N, C-alpha and C positions, 0 to 999 in steps of 0.2 A: 400797859403790860409790857414788860421787856421782851425783845424778840431774840432768838437764837441767831448767831451769824450764819450766813449762807457761805457756801464754799465746799471745798473738799474735806468736809468734817463728818464724823461719825459720832452719834449721841447714843448714850446708854443710861438707863436711870439707875440709881443705887438704892438698894433696898436692904433692910436689916434682916437678913436670913443667913442661911448657910449654903455656901457655894457648893454646888453638887453638879456632877456630869451624869447624865441620864442616857443609858444605851437600851435601845429596844432590839432585842436579839430575835433569832427565830423562835426560840422556845420561852422567852421571858423578859424581864427588864432588870437592870442592874443600876444601882445609884452608887457613886464614888465620891468621897469628899475630896477637898482640895489636895489633901495629903496623901491621898491614894487609898485610903481605907474604904472598904465596902461598908456602905451605910444603908442597904436596901432594906434591912429588918427594921430599922429605926424610923424609916419613911415609907412603910409598906402601903399607905393610903396613896401616896403618890405612884408607887410601883404598879398598884392595881389599876389606877386611872391611866397610866402610860401603856397599858396592854391595848388600848384602842388605837395606839400609833402603829403604823406599818413597821414591819421588821427593817432594821438597817439605820432608823432614825437615831442620831446622837444630838443631844442638846446640852448646851452649857447655860447653867442658870442658877437660881437661888430657891431653896426650900424655905418657904416662909409661912408664918402661922399669924392669922388675924384673930384678934381678940376685941371684944366689945367693951367700950368704955361705959361709965355709969349711965351716960345719955343713950346709950344704945349705938353709938357710932363705932364703926368697926376700924381698927388700926392694925398695922403690922407690929408684932411684938417680938422683939429680939430675945427677951426673957423666955418667952414660950418656946421659940425655936431652940435656944440654948438648952432648956430643960429637956426638950425631946432628943436633941443631938448628944447629950450626955446620959441618956437613961438606958436602961436594959430594954431589949425587945418587948418583953412583957409590958413594961411601963410605957413604952412608946405607943403601944396599942391602946393603953387607957387614955393616954394624953391625946392621941388622934381621935379617940371617941368624943372627948370634950371639945377639941379644936383642931378640926382637919387641917392638913397642910394644903398650900397653894404652890405651884411650881411657875416661877417668873423667869422668863427669858429675855435678853435683851433684843432690841429690834433696831438695826442700823438704818439710818436715814441720811440723805445727802447725795452728793454727786460722786 
């Protein structure tokens, strides 16, 4: 298996989701797209889960949606995330009931 080089490097996985910044404020959670649009209502399942974080936490990551293939194997579906991101808040809730979102953040490693 190939090895990643060592040294002053930082690695981050690439996933097919929607880039979002998540703020846990004193009184709630806000999700913002990379263009600055408030997308909290479209990813409310993530906002509700993020209420468990302490106030003041800010995360930069991706909202992703896993969908099962015919064999039952789950995979990240950009199409499902795109459908959610382009939907109305009401439709986003329906989609979330079928396929809840997951929030993925990068982890830096290296020296």
